[in-house]
C-alpha positions in Angstrom: 0.8 -10.7 -14.5 -2.9 -9.6 -15.4 -4.8 -7.2 -13.0 -6.9 -9.7 -11.7 -4.1 -12.4 -11.1 -2.1 -8.7 -9.1 -5.3 -8.7 -6.7 -5.4 -11.9 -5.7 -1.8 -13.0 -5.5 0.1 -14.1 -2.8 2.4 -11.9 -2.3 5.7 -12.5 -3.8 9.3 -11.9 -1.9 11.0 -9.0 -3.2 12.5 -7.7 -0.1 15.9 -8.6 -1.0 16.2 -8.6 -4.7 15.2 -4.9 -5.7 17.6 -4.3 -7.9 19.4 -0.3 -7.4 17.7 0.5 -11.2 14.2 0.2 -9.6 11.8 3.0 -8.4 11.0 2.5 -4.9 7.3 1.1 -4.1 4.4 3.3 -3.7 1.7 2.9 -1.1 -1.7 4.7 -1.8 -3.7 5.2 1.5 -7.0 6.6 2.3 -5.7 10.5 3.6 -8.2 11.1 5.8 -8.6 7.7 7.2 -7.0 7.9 11.1 -5.6 4.5 10.9 -4.2 4.6 7.5 -2.4 7.3 8.2 -1.0 5.9 11.7 -0.3 2.9 9.5 1.9 5.5 7.1 3.6 7.1 10.1 4.1 3.4 11.7 5.8 2.3 8.2 7.6 5.3 7.8 9.7 4.6 11.1 10.1 0.6 10.0 11.5 0.7 6.9 14.6 -0.2 6.9 15.4 1.3 3.5 14.0 4.8 3.7 12.4 4.6 0.3 9.1 3.5 0.2 6.9 6.5 -0.8 3.6 7.2 -0.3 0.6 8.8 -1.9 -3.0 9.8 -1.0 -5.8 8.1 -3.0 -7.6 11.2 -3.0 -4.2 12.4 -5.0 -3.4 13.1 -8.5 -0.7 11.0 -8.3 -2.9 7.8 -7.4 -5.6 9.2 -10.2 -2.5 7.8 -12.7 -2.0 5.0 -10.9 -5.8 4.1 -11.1 -6.1 5.1 -15.0 -3.3 2.6 -15.8 -5.4 -0.6 -13.9 -9.1 0.5 -14.0 -10.1 -2.5 -11.9 -8.6 0.2 -8.9 -11.5 3.0 -10.2 -13.4 3.3 -7.1 -10.7 1.2 -4.6 -11.2 1.7 -0.4 -8.5 0.2 0.3 -4.5 0.4 0.5 -2.9 -0.2 -3.1 1.1 -1.2 -3.2 2.4 -0.6 -6.3 5.5 -2.3 -7.4 7.8 -1.0 -10.1 6.1 2.1 -10.2 5.6 4.0 -13.7 7.2 1.2 -15.4 5.9 -1.3 -17.8 6.4 -3.7 -15.2 4.0 -1.9 -12.8 2.0 -4.4 -10.9 -0.5 -3.1 -7.8 -1.5 -5.6 -5.0 -4.7 -4.7 -3.0 -6.2 -5.2 0.0 -4.9 -7.7 2.2 -2.3 -8.8 -0.9 -1.2 -4.9 -0.4 -1.3 -5.3 3.4 1.1 -8.4 3.5 3.6 -7.4 0.6 4.0 -4.0 2.3 5.3 -6.4 5.8 7.2 -8.3 3.3 9.1 -5.0 2.2 9.4 -4.1 5.4 11.2 -7.2 6.2 12.8 -9.0 9.9 9.9 -10.0 11.9 7.3 -8.4 10.1 8.0 -11.2 7.4 6.4 -13.5 9.5 3.3 -12.2 8.3 3.6 -13.6 5.2 1.8 -17.0 6.3 -1.4 -15.5 6.2 -0.4 -15.6 2.4 -1.6 -19.5 3.0 -4.7 -18.0 3.8 -7.1 -17.8 0.5 -7.4 -14.1 -0.6 -11.1 -13.9 -0.4 -11.2 -15.0 3.3 -8.3 -12.7 3.6 -9.6 -9.7 1.9 -13.2 -10.3 3.8 -11.7 -9.8 6.7 -9.9 -6.6 5.4 -13.4 -5.3 4.4 -14.9 -6.1 7.6 -12.1 -3.9 9.3 -12.1 -1.0 6.6 -16.1 -0.5 7.1 -15.5 0.3 10.9 -12.0 2.1 10.1 -13.3 5.8 10.1 -15.6 5.0 13.7 -13.2 3.3 15.6 -9.7 5.3 14.2 -11.9 8.4 12.8 -11.2 10.6 9.7 -9.6 14.3 8.9 -11.2 16.8 7.1 -8.3 17.0 5.2 -5.0 14.4 4.3 -2.6 15.8 7.1 0.6 17.2 5.5 3.5 14.6 6.8 6.2 16.4 8.4 9.4 18.4 7.0 12.0 15.1 7.1 9.7 12.7 5.2 7.7 15.1 2.9 9.9 14.2 0.0 8.6 10.6 0.5 5.4 11.8 -0.7 5.0 11.8 -4.1 1.5 14.1 -3.9 3.4 16.8 -2.2 
């Protein structure tokens, strides 16, 4: 899958087919965004396998992923990374990343996959509209918050 395909892809279902040898997915997020940090806390609570890992977009870990996928330069979006560090590494951005995360969580969250029938440009326009106001509505942190000791190992940039 090319980078362009991954950006606009309808999220694939891999909730039940992740093999034991595959690395867990990584969610890159805006570490200073109040909404984004709250979303990460929600995913931590809901992750049925407790495997998803996280890294702030401002981290060295995210910089390495961005270097492998140049179209991510300057990205101001959530990024879902499947098979991080592997030859099959695939990234999903904006609404596709959000839908991919919902699919990963499974259960009732998988119902959000229905939004995948909406064309990606329309979904992304809505995503971008929300992203433009997220700091005003949910606040901004001066620095990336430090995760609690119980979950710190799931953060790749700690």
